[in-house]
C-alpha positions as MATLAB code, in Angstrom:
seq = 'MSQLMSPEARPVATQPVDPVFRVWSLLREQGFDAAVHYVEALDLNTETLQLRADLQASNERFENAYQYASLTQSEMLPTERYARLALFADGLGQTARAREYSEKAVDGVALDVSAAWLVRLGDECGAHSAAVHLLRALQAQMPGDARMPWWLSQTLARLPQDDAIQAERDEALERAYALNPTLHPSLPLQLVLMHRQQHDWPTVERICREVLAREPSNTELSWQLSHAQWQCGDAASAETTMADAYLLAPENGAAIAAIALYQIEQANYLDAEATLNVALALNPDDSLAAIDLAELELRRDDWEEGWPRYEARLARTDREDDNAVTLMTRRYKTWQGEPLAGKILIVYSEQGSGDDIQMVRFVPKLADQVRRAGGRLVLACRRSLRELFTRFYEDCVALEDGLPGRPDYSLPIMSLPLFLELRPDDVQGRAYLMTDSRKAKTWRNLVRAEGASKKLLHVGLVWSGSPTHRRDLQRSIPLNQLEPLFSVPDVMYYVLTPGREYEVTLLQQKDYPVQDLTPNYRYAFDDVAAHLGALDMLVTIDSAPLHLGGALGVPVLALLDHVSHWCWGTAQTQRWYDSVELLRQPQPGEWAPVLEQAKGYVQALRDARQQMKPSAGN';
ca = [
      39.133    1.357  147.472;
      42.203    3.476  147.923;
      45.997    3.675  147.263;
      46.091    2.410  151.156;
      44.947   -1.083  149.968;
      47.473   -1.270  147.384;
      51.104   -2.282  148.192;
      52.488    0.379  145.321;
      51.252    3.085  147.553;
      53.453    6.065  148.891;
      52.847    8.617  151.452;
      51.747   11.805  149.851;
      54.365   14.527  150.446;
      52.282   17.473  150.583;
      51.385   19.103  153.971;
      47.785   18.475  155.040;
      45.479   21.445  154.830;
      42.814   19.748  156.787;
      42.752   21.409  160.355;
      42.524   18.030  161.923;
      45.596   16.881  160.179;
      47.682   20.065  160.600;
      46.869   19.631  164.678;
      48.251   16.268  164.410;
      51.146   17.209  162.063;
      51.866   19.936  164.988;
      51.689   17.783  167.989;
      54.216   15.197  166.290;
      56.783   18.105  165.261;
      56.500   20.991  167.827;
      54.450   19.661  170.647;
      50.862   20.342  172.355;
      51.215   24.121  172.809;
      52.018   24.566  169.181;
      48.877   23.014  168.130;
      46.668   24.768  170.757;
      47.798   27.871  169.450;
      47.116   27.139  166.256;
      43.466   25.957  166.897;
      42.803   29.051  168.914;
      43.932   31.183  165.841;
      40.937   29.508  163.465;
      37.729   31.427  163.346;
      35.217   30.487  166.035;
      32.435   28.333  164.873;
      30.860   24.831  165.900;
      33.756   22.848  164.241;
      36.646   24.579  165.640;
      35.411   24.846  169.216;
      34.899   20.941  168.815;
      38.469   20.728  167.681;
      39.372   22.807  170.693;
      37.468   19.893  173.067;
      38.986   16.957  171.177;
      42.730   18.394  171.103;
      42.610   18.876  175.080;
      40.808   15.853  175.733;
      43.449   13.788  173.819;
      45.854   14.982  176.271;
      43.772   14.509  179.073;
      42.608   18.170  179.932;
      38.884   17.266  180.720;
      37.862   20.140  182.221;
      39.157   22.366  179.488;
      37.421   19.861  176.897;
      34.085   20.025  178.911;
      34.394   23.748  178.363;
      35.080   23.807  174.680;
      32.377   20.948  174.036;
      29.601   22.894  176.263;
      29.734   25.651  173.834;
      29.230   23.615  170.384;
      26.118   22.149  169.357;
      28.254   19.459  167.179;
      26.671   16.672  165.622;
      29.870   14.597  165.104;
      29.174   11.026  165.486;
      30.840    9.439  168.396;
      32.873    7.029  165.836;
      34.731   10.097  164.307;
      35.155   11.780  167.749;
      37.258    8.814  168.747;
      38.776    8.308  165.676;
      40.158   11.775  166.131;
      41.225   11.489  169.393;
      43.329    8.624  168.384;
      44.871   10.974  165.863;
      45.769   13.278  168.443;
      46.963   11.067  171.073;
      49.121    9.211  168.076;
      50.607   12.937  167.481;
      51.557   13.304  170.963;
      53.492    9.444  171.263;
      50.691    8.504  173.497;
      50.701    4.907  172.336;
      48.099    3.166  174.854;
      45.784    6.077  174.308;
      45.886    6.008  170.744;
      45.224    2.005  171.041;
      42.325    2.883  173.425;
      40.429    5.244  171.319;
      41.227    3.452  168.180;
      39.192    0.409  169.704;
      36.581    2.867  170.280;
      36.268    4.170  167.106;
      35.774    0.820  165.441;
      33.421   -0.849  167.921;
      30.111   -1.772  166.187;
      31.087    0.763  163.313;
      30.447   -0.224  159.227;
      33.650   -1.389  157.914;
      33.047    1.453  155.105;
      32.793    4.256  157.531;
      36.300    3.083  159.352;
      37.824    2.335  155.752;
      36.902    6.142  154.831;
      38.994    7.179  157.872;
      41.803    4.990  156.776;
      41.876    6.630  153.678;
      42.082    9.918  155.104;
      44.599    9.048  157.434;
      46.932    7.298  155.033;
      46.674    8.532  151.586;
      45.510   11.942  152.063;
      47.359   12.829  154.943;
      50.457   10.571  155.417;
      49.393    9.743  159.095;
      50.355    5.931  159.011;
      51.419    5.763  162.509;
      47.646    6.514  163.528;
      46.423    4.443  160.552;
      48.163    1.439  162.291;
      46.342    1.658  165.655;
      43.038    1.698  163.892;
      44.283   -1.338  161.807;
      45.308   -3.255  164.886;
      41.524   -2.362  166.437;
      39.538   -3.304  163.044;
      41.766   -6.686  162.874;
      40.954   -7.599  166.503;
      37.238   -7.008  165.655;
      37.498   -8.999  162.659;
      39.886  -11.579  163.158;
      38.622  -13.759  160.060;
      38.724  -11.011  157.532;
      42.147  -11.441  155.556;
      41.963   -7.201  154.429;
      42.696   -6.538  157.875;
      46.195   -8.008  158.549;
      46.682   -7.126  154.553;
      45.898   -3.622  155.027;
      47.890   -3.553  158.255;
      50.844   -5.148  156.603;
      50.899   -2.374  153.868;
      50.536    0.485  156.399;
      53.240   -0.863  158.462;
      55.397   -0.923  155.613;
      55.474    2.836  155.118;
      56.638    3.194  158.989;
      60.589    4.245  160.031;
      61.523    0.340  159.885;
      62.773   -1.403  163.274;
      62.543   -5.086  164.639;
      59.354   -4.863  166.066;
      57.767   -2.981  163.062;
      59.306   -5.564  161.029;
      57.878   -8.677  162.932;
      54.560   -7.258  162.927;
      54.384   -7.000  159.364;
      55.830  -10.421  158.785;
      53.014  -11.756  160.956;
      50.135   -9.355  159.315;
      51.493  -10.714  156.013;
      51.668  -14.573  157.252;
      48.046  -13.959  158.602;
      46.391  -12.496  155.446;
      47.781  -15.505  153.373;
      46.507  -17.928  155.740;
      43.043  -16.642  155.646;
      43.187  -15.759  151.678;
      45.841  -16.401  149.647;
      44.269  -15.057  146.371;
      43.352  -11.689  148.068;
      45.771   -9.420  146.368;
      48.426  -10.333  143.618;
      51.011   -8.904  145.485;
      50.469  -10.727  148.662;
      52.153  -14.089  147.847;
      55.267  -12.606  146.348;
      55.539  -10.089  149.426;
      55.334  -13.234  151.741;
      58.050  -14.899  149.598;
      60.380  -12.121  149.748;
      59.770  -11.879  153.790;
      60.901  -15.623  153.647;
      63.470  -15.210  151.433;
      65.084  -12.829  153.623;
      64.494  -14.968  156.632;
      66.609  -18.153  154.330;
      63.610  -20.025  154.881;
      63.687  -21.736  151.480;
      61.331  -24.490  152.161;
      58.443  -22.116  152.886;
      59.507  -20.062  149.859;
      59.090  -22.887  147.840;
      56.030  -24.006  149.135;
      54.355  -21.116  148.794;
      55.639  -20.432  144.850;
      54.275  -24.083  144.246;
      50.662  -22.931  145.697;
      50.657  -20.028  143.701;
      52.001  -21.696  140.144;
      49.593  -24.382  140.611;
      46.894  -21.206  139.816;
      49.009  -19.197  137.854;
      51.621  -21.347  135.931;
      52.780  -18.364  133.574;
      53.623  -16.167  136.811;
      57.544  -15.671  135.980;
      58.307  -13.888  138.937;
      57.151  -16.835  141.218;
      58.969  -19.154  139.037;
      62.314  -17.332  139.666;
      61.710  -17.213  143.093;
      60.767  -20.895  143.301;
      64.028  -21.418  141.307;
      66.550  -19.411  143.651;
      65.179  -21.470  146.772;
      66.061  -24.473  144.696;
      69.306  -23.393  144.057;
      69.945  -22.370  147.511;
      68.757  -25.777  148.523;
      71.666  -27.276  146.433;
      69.532  -28.257  143.407;
      70.598  -26.028  140.555;
      69.409  -28.658  138.082;
      65.946  -28.255  139.397;
      65.999  -24.823  139.363;
      67.145  -25.008  135.875;
      64.193  -26.929  134.695;
      61.749  -24.447  136.841;
      63.082  -21.604  134.689;
      63.089  -23.589  131.669;
      59.134  -24.387  131.901;
      58.502  -20.768  132.762;
      60.502  -19.767  129.791;
      58.233  -21.787  127.451;
      55.192  -20.088  128.753;
      56.992  -16.936  128.183;
      59.746  -17.155  125.430;
      59.454  -13.379  124.785;
      61.005  -13.010  128.644;
      64.985  -12.502  128.107;
      65.082  -12.741  131.888;
      63.688  -16.180  132.129;
      66.282  -17.514  130.011;
      69.279  -15.344  131.740;
      67.814  -17.365  134.615;
      68.352  -20.681  132.936;
      72.300  -19.890  132.296;
      72.399  -18.869  135.766;
      71.923  -22.038  136.889;
      73.796  -23.845  134.198;
      76.942  -22.131  135.274;
      76.025  -23.182  139.350;
      76.143  -26.671  137.268;
      79.520  -26.065  135.459;
      77.881  -26.233  132.212;
      79.658  -23.203  130.963;
      79.369  -23.838  127.356;
      75.606  -24.177  127.444;
      75.417  -21.158  129.596;
      77.343  -18.985  127.298;
      74.910  -20.170  124.344;
      71.847  -19.658  126.523;
      73.098  -16.189  127.523;
      73.790  -15.063  124.136;
      70.058  -15.958  123.297;
      69.098  -13.621  126.543;
      71.264  -11.010  125.099;
      69.565  -11.226  121.483;
      66.080  -10.913  123.004;
      67.550   -7.881  125.487;
      70.632   -6.346  124.226;
      70.540   -4.098  127.331;
      70.544   -6.841  130.216;
      73.472   -5.967  131.783;
      73.444   -8.836  134.363;
      73.105  -11.002  131.366;
      76.076   -9.452  130.061;
      77.916   -9.676  133.043;
      77.416  -13.405  133.440;
      78.647  -13.847  129.781;
      81.625  -11.727  130.631;
      82.535  -13.899  133.451;
      82.118  -17.062  131.511;
      84.603  -15.419  128.800;
      87.322  -14.346  131.630;
      86.960  -17.444  133.189;
      88.205  -19.688  129.927;
      90.716  -16.959  129.087;
      89.216  -15.104  126.616;
      90.002  -11.537  127.741;
      90.062   -9.934  124.229;
      86.056  -10.414  124.320;
      85.679  -10.576  128.171;
      86.968   -7.379  129.416;
      85.024   -5.020  127.153;
      82.020   -7.035  127.883;
      82.583   -6.774  131.505;
      82.150   -3.180  131.137;
      78.280   -3.765  130.821;
      78.507   -3.907  134.993;
      78.387   -0.054  135.157;
      75.302    0.301  133.509;
      73.431   -1.701  136.368;
      70.671    0.328  137.529;
      70.191   -1.596  140.798;
      72.924   -0.289  143.008;
      72.061    2.111  146.351;
      72.532    5.653  146.157;
      75.940    5.694  148.136;
      77.470    2.808  146.153;
      81.168    3.981  145.030;
      79.916    3.593  141.479;
      77.114    5.385  141.600;
      78.766    8.427  143.307;
      81.843    8.485  141.283;
      80.321    8.429  137.828;
      77.582   11.130  138.877;
      80.685   13.519  139.867;
      83.389   12.940  137.503;
      83.555   11.847  133.848;
      84.558    8.080  133.182;
      87.878    7.980  131.540;
      87.868    6.715  127.965;
      91.407    6.985  127.017;
      91.159   10.797  126.695;
      94.594   12.471  127.037;
      95.525   13.097  130.503;
      98.162   16.022  130.477;
      97.666   18.302  133.214;
      94.900   15.816  134.372;
      93.972   13.883  137.249;
      92.682   10.357  137.137;
      91.256    8.634  140.061;
      90.933    4.958  140.123;
      88.477    3.915  142.726;
      87.633    0.697  144.873;
      84.571   -0.539  143.219;
      83.366   -4.402  144.393;
      84.446   -6.284  147.244;
      87.539   -6.065  149.152;
      89.118   -9.148  147.770;
      88.610   -7.501  144.001;
      90.271   -4.563  145.164;
      93.367   -6.510  146.691;
      93.500   -8.547  143.338;
      93.516   -5.864  140.729;
      95.688   -3.331  142.950;
      98.559   -5.025  141.291;
      98.074   -3.253  138.158;
      97.660    0.247  139.467;
     101.694    1.134  139.492;
     101.488   -0.019  135.304;
      98.911    2.584  134.580;
     100.467    5.093  136.949;
     103.698    5.130  134.925;
     101.545    5.387  131.561;
      99.589    8.396  133.029;
     102.977    9.983  134.235;
     104.506    9.644  130.943;
     101.260   11.285  129.923;
     102.036   14.207  131.861;
      98.845   13.463  134.037;
      98.630   11.887  137.787;
      96.983    8.936  139.040;
      95.264    8.615  142.639;
      94.195    5.589  143.884;
      91.192    6.103  146.166;
      90.430    2.774  148.012;
      88.382    1.923  151.137;
      89.596    3.216  154.296;
      90.017   -0.213  155.575;
      92.815   -0.955  152.716;
      94.307    2.394  152.811;
      97.158    1.879  154.875;
      98.075   -1.626  153.437;
      97.877   -0.226  149.697;
      99.874    2.883  150.613;
     102.881    0.673  151.185;
     102.433   -0.925  147.451;
     101.418    2.492  146.040;
     101.921    6.096  147.718;
      99.459    8.370  146.108;
      96.668    6.579  147.627;
      93.514    7.990  149.679;
      90.446    6.615  151.450;
      87.320    7.299  149.432;
      85.635    8.088  152.708;
      87.908   10.892  153.380;
      87.339   12.669  150.039;
      89.367   12.930  147.097;
      92.379   15.540  146.538;
      92.075   18.445  144.339;
      89.739   18.377  141.574;
      89.885   14.988  139.638;
      89.232   15.038  136.003;
      88.568   11.729  135.282;
      87.538    8.677  137.284;
      88.127    4.909  136.445;
      86.828    1.727  138.443;
      89.838   -0.683  139.356;
      88.229   -3.600  137.854;
      88.544   -1.891  134.257;
      92.160   -1.696  134.834;
      92.687   -5.142  132.670;
      91.003   -3.544  129.489;
      92.507   -0.252  129.647;
      96.066   -1.857  129.972;
      95.192   -4.200  127.106;
      96.066   -6.992  129.367;
      95.954  -11.135  128.279;
      96.053  -13.836  130.936;
     100.034  -14.230  130.452;
     100.503  -10.719  131.671;
      99.340  -12.017  135.139;
     102.312  -12.456  137.483;
     101.580  -14.446  140.714;
     104.616  -13.160  142.731;
     103.640  -11.479  145.948;
     103.009   -7.633  145.708;
     102.114   -6.360  149.001;
     103.915   -6.192  152.445;
     102.847   -6.020  155.839;
     103.952   -2.828  158.139;
     107.372   -4.153  160.113;
     106.003   -2.883  163.518;
     102.813   -4.521  163.289;
     103.894   -7.633  161.987;
     106.499   -7.805  165.464;
     103.265   -6.849  167.438;
     101.296   -9.683  166.002;
     104.169  -12.304  166.100;
     104.120  -11.685  169.854;
     100.443  -11.867  170.301;
     100.526  -15.227  168.067;
     103.285  -16.708  170.623;
     101.216  -15.351  173.777;
      97.924  -16.592  172.863;
      98.661  -19.481  171.011;
      99.672  -22.903  172.683;
     103.428  -22.318  173.000;
     104.085  -26.172  172.030;
     102.278  -25.942  168.810;
     104.192  -26.672  165.643;
     102.053  -24.952  163.276;
      99.702  -21.930  163.596;
      97.341  -21.443  160.943;
      94.464  -18.757  159.554;
      91.114  -20.084  159.093;
      88.108  -18.495  157.228;
      85.187  -20.930  156.889;
      82.103  -18.399  155.847;
      82.087  -15.001  154.285;
      79.523  -11.904  154.090;
      75.827  -13.221  154.326;
      74.965  -10.498  151.702;
      77.237  -12.265  148.998;
      75.350  -13.453  146.225;
      76.939  -17.183  146.554;
      77.524  -17.108  150.271;
      75.811  -20.320  150.986;
      77.799  -21.927  148.077;
      80.956  -20.719  148.959;
      80.822  -20.900  153.121;
      81.555  -24.397  154.873;
      79.152  -25.539  157.593;
      80.716  -25.312  160.869;
      80.252  -29.117  161.586;
      82.390  -30.019  158.728;
      85.317  -28.367  159.448;
      86.335  -31.150  162.196;
      89.021  -33.003  159.770;
      91.243  -29.845  160.155;
      91.270  -30.028  163.847;
      92.188  -33.820  163.821;
      95.898  -32.763  162.947;
      97.546  -32.576  166.157;
      99.992  -29.726  167.188;
      98.372  -27.083  165.074;
      96.431  -24.178  166.305;
      94.122  -22.300  163.849;
      93.401  -18.300  164.225;
      90.168  -16.824  162.873;
      90.779  -14.291  160.446;
      87.039  -12.614  160.421;
      85.586  -10.630  163.263;
      82.081  -11.086  164.532;
      82.548  -15.141  164.771;
      82.427  -15.091  168.705;
      79.603  -17.557  168.903;
      80.734  -20.031  166.180;
      84.360  -19.963  167.974;
      82.576  -20.650  171.245;
      81.065  -23.719  169.830;
      84.416  -24.763  168.544;
      86.002  -24.224  171.909;
      83.127  -26.275  173.628;
      84.583  -29.073  171.503;
      88.280  -28.671  172.823;
      89.126  -27.884  169.287;
      92.295  -25.689  168.864;
      90.787  -22.430  167.869;
      91.942  -18.850  168.781;
      90.220  -15.532  168.060;
      92.663  -12.770  167.972;
      90.302  -10.549  165.644;
      89.124   -8.221  168.619;
      93.050   -7.015  168.484;
      92.487   -5.531  164.857;
      92.745   -1.864  164.933;
      93.842   -1.083  161.534;
      91.674   -3.250  159.410;
      93.051   -5.044  156.815;
      96.694   -3.812  157.863;
      96.026   -5.897  161.090;
      94.764   -8.908  159.304;
      98.035   -8.527  156.788;
     100.384   -8.615  159.872;
      98.568  -11.401  161.421;
      98.548  -13.577  158.470;
     102.595  -12.756  158.660;
     102.897  -14.299  161.653;
     101.359  -17.930  160.690;
     102.446  -20.186  158.843;
      99.795  -21.083  156.428;
      96.012  -20.160  155.901;
      93.151  -22.021  155.029;
      90.172  -20.155  153.385;
      87.265  -20.111  151.437;
      86.617  -17.972  148.381;
      87.093  -14.524  150.382;
      89.168  -11.442  150.887;
      91.573  -13.189  153.120;
      92.580  -15.433  150.146;
      93.487  -12.685  147.813;
      95.082  -10.908  150.780;
      97.314  -14.140  151.731;
      98.153  -14.720  148.043;
      99.369  -11.048  147.601;
     101.330  -11.375  150.775;
     103.026  -14.523  149.713;
     101.510  -16.708  152.366;
     101.026  -20.351  151.941;
      97.306  -20.471  151.081;
      94.820  -23.535  150.695;
      91.843  -21.968  148.957;
      88.670  -24.119  149.517;
      86.511  -23.565  146.764;
      82.972  -24.413  145.957;
      82.496  -26.264  142.789;
      81.915  -23.486  140.539;
      83.545  -20.353  142.444;
      84.526  -16.931  141.072;
      85.343  -17.032  137.534;
      89.522  -15.788  138.448;
      89.715  -19.373  139.494;
      89.190  -20.996  136.364;
      88.107  -24.468  135.640;
      91.500  -26.218  136.243;
      93.348  -27.056  139.755;
      95.670  -24.333  139.311;
      95.819  -20.467  138.716;
      98.034  -17.773  137.781;
      96.818  -15.201  140.104;
      98.907  -16.167  143.354;
     102.079  -18.286  143.400;
     101.522  -19.149  146.821;
      97.829  -20.396  146.493;
      96.709  -23.881  146.231;
      93.290  -24.583  144.946;
      91.252  -27.280  146.477;
      87.622  -27.645  144.558;
      84.607  -29.507  145.348;
      84.046  -32.284  142.967;
      80.314  -31.927  143.155;
      78.202  -28.890  144.057;
      77.885  -28.902  147.944;
      80.597  -31.733  148.259;
      82.769  -30.349  150.976;
      84.015  -33.447  152.474;
      86.709  -34.339  150.050;
      88.303  -30.879  149.832;
      88.553  -30.651  153.900;
      90.327  -34.353  153.592;
      92.680  -32.767  150.954;
      93.248  -29.693  153.346;
      93.894  -31.902  156.177;
      96.422  -33.979  154.327;
      98.330  -30.522  153.193;
      98.389  -29.374  156.978;
      99.597  -32.754  157.840;
     102.427  -32.786  155.702;
     103.782  -29.398  156.431;
     103.443  -30.223  160.424;
     105.296  -33.263  159.619;
     107.689  -31.047  157.917;
     108.059  -28.634  160.891;
     108.241  -31.753  163.113;
     111.437  -33.178  161.392;
     113.095  -29.547  161.592;
     112.418  -29.667  165.341;
     115.307  -30.199  167.635;
     115.650  -33.527  169.210;
     115.467  -33.512  173.121;
     119.255  -32.880  174.408;
     120.438  -31.041  171.216;
];
């Protein structure tokens, strides 16, 4: 019918030239008086007199409206007048009045008449907020017509988003699908993405299966189904789903790359490498497949192949506009080994904070090379890391605060091993970061004041990470599985990630020994480091605090999911941090054995501390 009915529709950016929509625009942007001034400057005729009347009526200035209306012999239909009144009320921000006029505009009117007005509102003039009022009225009038909630959902998507708008759009999508699941090709996918955002994996799976029963070659829905299966802990079924999709579309490199992803999640690393090579043969420009292959090579210590291939991450096109890589590559030339005499090279934060902490150890080595070449290396990190990193490398600035001088080149921090031509044996696991002595003293006092004074052991605890992480469901531990840790007597646990108040309350209600001192964090990771320095041990999942504890030399129990990050390899030992002990799931999703192991380590340290405690009377 029109772009309004299409999910790919976009608001028209040009200024409306129709006087009716010019009035709406003025009402929104400058107010009633500006709109009145505009219409009174128009040539006087039947149409402009009616326009003046409707403008006055929309603001409940009925006497003025009657005077203008009495001078015109307009043959405008009542439905069009009510639609126009609704448009003007919307421009004035008068929601109740816009709703009332919209209901009158559609009352007893043929759908094609209302649809024509919707086209004008949405596609021609970008008046989506006014179109929403009309669509709500149409939906109430025709509750069994799937087109109404579908059109409403698409129009709501073009408005500035808030929780209420999102909730109404979600409800409209649900209603449209329930009324007619085959109404539009994009309807099932939009509904799936909605439930995916809500982590409602059973519903995602149900909708995908319904669609695939009708459209078995729908690779996109196969991928969504496989993702839901993986998130529910069944990577084997996810692999089968994508293998079936690949048989129907063998030219689809993305399908076979997805198979490799699920092979990785089952720790079938050699099979995954072979699959990714096939995917890259089909599509050599698939940067995500290249990244996955590079990480497999790095996992098995093939750094000679892995680090060069890992540069494919810089070619990704799915980054946000404010992403550090996007901004830095847009403004500065990426260093490819050019001479640096008299030049400034910026090494900058690129991925997660844990990656920055892991890689910053290599900055001084590259800085020495740059200095000998007559140049200068500046480390540009996230503001949350700057104080911590400055004690390690003095020429350090916060990315958010701007860069010094005019840098000549930039280099993402994850490229340091490549440009330093490092091999696995070059990694030293000794501690390299240190805490601020004044903050360390403050945090020792806080731990003594807030923790139970008779506790023998003070342990940091991290059980979940950022929910936006691709593998957060796999790496995070359900709260109810932490109980073994809390069964060890004379131990106090300290949360190290802010924003866990609700979970901490649940644990404390069960009388578990957990303290949350994170409200005292004022200096981001510098406070986390000082807090760690006041503790005896850290028990953590694979997240930034793991790398921080290792870089500080704090004893760390790393609770790893079955696959985990590439840097932890496949063995029970690792080279990155001497103070880190790896405790890995024997099978995907099996946390109980890991927690029992951790309990044993905590118990052993507590017993050792007990033996060191002076006996009574000594």
